N, C-alpha and C positions, 0 to 999 in steps of 0.2 A: 532633438534632444535629449539629455534624460532628465524627471523632473522627479524632484525627491523631496516625501513629507517633512517639515523639518523641526520631529521633534515634538511635536504639542496635538491635541488631541484636535481635531479642526469639519467641518462642511466642506466635501471635494470642492466646491462652490465659492468658495472664500479663497483668495489669494493669498494672506498672509498663512493660507497651511503648507505652500509650494515653494521650495528651497530656491526657484528663479521670479516667482512675485507675482506670477499667472498663473491660471485655470490652466491644466491639460486640456494637450489637442489632439488627436487625429495624427498629431507625424512624431510626437513625444511618445519616450520611453517610459513610465514611469516605477517608482519604489513607494511602494508607500512604506516606513521603516519601523524597524523591530522598536517601539516601547512609546507607538504612534496609534492611535485611533482616527480613522475614517470616518466618511459618511457622504454616502451618497445615494440624494435622490432623487434626483433628475440624472435624461441619456449620459451611458459617457461613452467615449468612442478615444482608443490611444493604440500607439502603437505596439503599442504590449505595456502589461502588468505585472509587477513580482511585490508580491505580496511577503514583510516579515513579523509586520503586527498585527490590526486590526481590523479589518474590512468590511461595514457592512453596505451593501446594496440593496436599495428597495428603486433598480429599476435595469430596464438595457443597460446589459455593457459588453462594447464593441471590441475586439484587440486585430490590429490586422496579422498580427502571426500568433503572441501566446497570451496566454493567464497560467501564471505558475501563482502557489502561494506553499509556501517553509513552513517545514515543521516547526511547531511551536508557531505559528504564526491561527488567526482565526477569521475563515471568512464567514459570513450571517449574509445569507440570502433571503430575499422578502420579496416574493411576486417582482422577482428575476428571471432576468434573460442572458445570459454566458456565449457570445458566442467570439471561435477563433480557430485562425488556421491550428494550431493545439495545445492544449495544456495542460501541465499538474499539480493536483490536488493534495496537499502530506498534509495540511494544516488538518483541526480543525473547520467543521465543514457544519453548518448547520440549514436548515435550506425548508423554505414553504412556500412552495406553488412558483415551483423554481421551473426556465428552461434550461437545458443545455445543446450545446454542439459546440461540437469540437471533440478532434482524436486525440490523444491523450492516455493520463494516467487519475485513477481515482483511488488514491487511499489511505485514504484523510483517517486523522488522529481524531476519535468521539464524534465519528459523523453519525446525523443527524437530519434523513431526509424522507419526510412524512410529505409529502405530494408534487413532484419533479416528471416532466415527459422528457421525450429527445431518446434518449442521446445520443449519438455518435460517439463512440466510447470504440477506441482503437489499443490493443496498447502490449 
């Protein structure tokens, strides 16, 4: 099922942040829509994640298939882990003490990687 942030800023764990009125589960394809800022302070497991707006992650994030941040988006990662089968980071990306594990592309606008390990990148 596709779950979309509803155009207002909010916490990942708040059901009112999402179009379905429920917190996304590991079977969901999640879109953080443009103009939305979502903050995740606990572990996330989804089928796929696409970021068009702003996403702050302070915990492990696992997507079964893919993680994508589009140009014009902002991805803020603090003590975060990103795991997926594939990934493409094209938006502005800030990373402090992060771990990446995916095959893909990082051509982030305004990248700022202060401390990271991993990665399993190819592309």
